[in-house]
N, C-alpha and C positions, 0 to 999 in steps of 0.2 A: 366364496364360503371358507376355504381353507384358511386365507388369511384372516378372517374372523376367530376360528379356531386356533390358529397359532398364537393371535394376539391374547387368548384367554378369555374370550367374551363368550359365556356361556349363561343360559338362563339363570335367573334366581329364583331359588325355592323360598316358602315362606320363611325359613329359618334363617336363609340368607340375607331377605330383604330386611327383616328384625335385627339383624346383627349390624348389618350394614348403617342402618337408622340409628342405632345406638352408637355404633363406632364415632359416627359423626356428629352425636349430640354433645351438647356441653351443658351442665354434666351428664356422663353416659347412664342417663335414666330418663324413662318417660312414663307417664300414666298411660294405663291400657286404654282409656278412652282417646287419648292422643294417638296411640299406636293405631287405633282402629281407622282413624280419620287419614294417618298417614299411609297406611299401606293398602289402602282402596285404589289409589292410582296405577298401583302395580299388579292390580289383578287379584289381591289376595281377600278374601272375604272374612267376615267377623267369625264366623265358625272355623274357619281354617286358620286364623291366626291363634284364637283360644287355644286350638290345639297343638300348635306348635308352641305359644307360651308354655303349656303345661310339661310338654315334652323337654323343651329347654330346660326349665326350673327343675325336672326331676335329673336330668343329665348334669346340672351343676354349671350349665352356661350362663344362667340368669339368676337374680335373686329378687323377691318379691315382697315388699313391704306397705301395706294400705294400698292395693290396687297399682302401685309405682314400681314398674320393673327395670332392672339396673344390671349391668354387665358384671359378671363374677370377678374375682380378683385374678383369676387366670386371663379372663378375656381382658380386662383393664390392661395387664400388662402387655396383651397384644395391641391394645391401642397405644400403649407408651413407644413399641416398637414403631408403630405406623407413623406416630408424630416424629420419631428421631429419623425416620426414613424422609420424611418432608424435608427437614433441616438439619442435616449432619454437620457436626463442627469437625472444622478440617484447620488445619495449617500447612504452611508451606512447603514443597517437598523440598528436602536436601539431597535427595539421591538415595538415602536411606530406604530400606524393607524392614517390616515387620517378619519375624519369621517364628513359628511355633512347631516344634518337636514332640510329638506324642511319645511319652516313654513308657506309660501302663501298657501292661499285656495281658491276655487273656479275659479281656471284658466281654460279656455277653453281648450278642448280636444287638439287642436293643438298646443296651448302653453305648455301644459305637455307633449305632444310628443317631441316638440323641447327641452323643458327641460332635459327630459331623453337622448337625443340624445348628449346633450352637455356634462351631468354627464358622460356619456360613454367615450366620446371622450378624457375626462379627465382622463379615465381608471380608475374610482369608479366603483364598482358594488353595486347593490341594496341588501341589506340584507332584509328588509322588506318595505312595502309601505313609502316612505318618508325618508329613513335611508340608506346612501350610505358610503361605506368603500372602503379603501386599505391601505396597508403598507405605512407608511410616509417615500417614498424613493424618489419620483420625485420630481427634482428642476425644478419647472414650477409655474408660479404665477397663484394667484386664481382668477378668471375674476371679476373685480369689480361690473358686472351688477347682477352678482349671490348674491351680499351681501345682498340685499334687501329681497332676498327670501328665502334664507338659511342661518343658522349658520354653520360656518367652523371652526372646531378644530381636535386637536389631543387628542387620548384617547389609553387606552390599554384594549381590551376585555378581559374576563374572557376565552373565548374559547380558546383551543389551537390551534395555528397560522396555522399550516398546514391543520387541520380540517376545520377551519374557511377559509382557501382559497379556499379549495376544495368546499366547500359551496356555494361561491359566484362566482367561474369561472369553465367552463366546462374543466380542464386544460387537462384530457386524450384526450378529444375530439379534443382539439385545436392541442395538439403534434401529434396525428395521422395525421388529415388534413396536418400540417405544414411538416410531414416528406412525406406524397403522393405529395405535392408541388413540394418539392426539387426533388423526383424522376423525375418528369416530366420535371422540367426544365433542368435537365442534360441528359433526353432523346429526348426532343425536338429537331428536328434538320431543320424544314422549319421557314422563317420569321414569318408566321402567328401562327403556334405552339408556339414559342418562346415569342411572344408577348401576347398571349393568356395565357401562364404559368406564366410570369412575372407579367401581371396584375392582376391575381387572387393572386400571391404572396403578392402583395403590399395591395390588400385588407385584405388580412389575417393578414398582420403587423399590421394594423390599431387595430384589437381588442386584440393584446399582452397585456395582463396585465401588463408586465414588472414587474414582482413579483423579490422579493430577491431569490439569488439562492436556499437559506434554505427552501423555501416555493414550490418550482418547483418539478415535478416528473424528475426522471433522464434523461439526454441525452436531455434536453429541446432543440428544434431546433430554438429557435428565433435567435441567432446570426448568425448562418449557413444561413437562410433565409434574414437576413439583408446582410449578405456578399455575396450573391447569387445576391440580387437586385441591390447592388451596384456597382458590376462588369458588369450586364447588362446596368446599365444607362451609365457606363464609356465606356462602348464600343459603346453604341448608342450616346455619344457626338462626337465619330468619325465616325458616319454615319454608323455603323457598323450592322444594325439591320437585 
């Protein structure tokens, strides 16, 4: 049971089931009658579903037009991040590292937390307070809004690259959790168990540092995890949840 908890496999609420279904749909919207049919195998009844839809719409998680529920703009951005996690664009590593040095000071705690979350989503890791690093391999733009609060450039640290990578990311732990998730996705048979496993898999992929192969432990499961989720999502597109 400890391994299951460590892998992030937790029971899904009605809200989580609805969000997972919409995040996997193309486009990200479903008629309420379809939602009623799809949530039933997960043990969510019609009245529970309607209560969840009402709360989620009031909270701004969903929009509803003519009894068709779709993700809000905020959650569509979450879906974009989810898609990017499946297929991150990279280039060959030349030995350079990307560095961001935070120059703004005196920011409120909430803004500092938001900044940390954004830098983490860019797959940088904090070397020390205000200094963030990663190998310069990702093909993604640097957000203009960060230009006023951080210097962003490339560098070549003097530390051995593999040693530095293992300091910045818990690579062994990430690999072990990923292997556990792959095991559960192949063993899960019920709709609820499969959705739970694949939802945890996506959360795990969002924290994949996407490092050059030469900096990773052997048999890194990143690509296997992406392939497993892509297959599940393709299956869902045919309503095979």
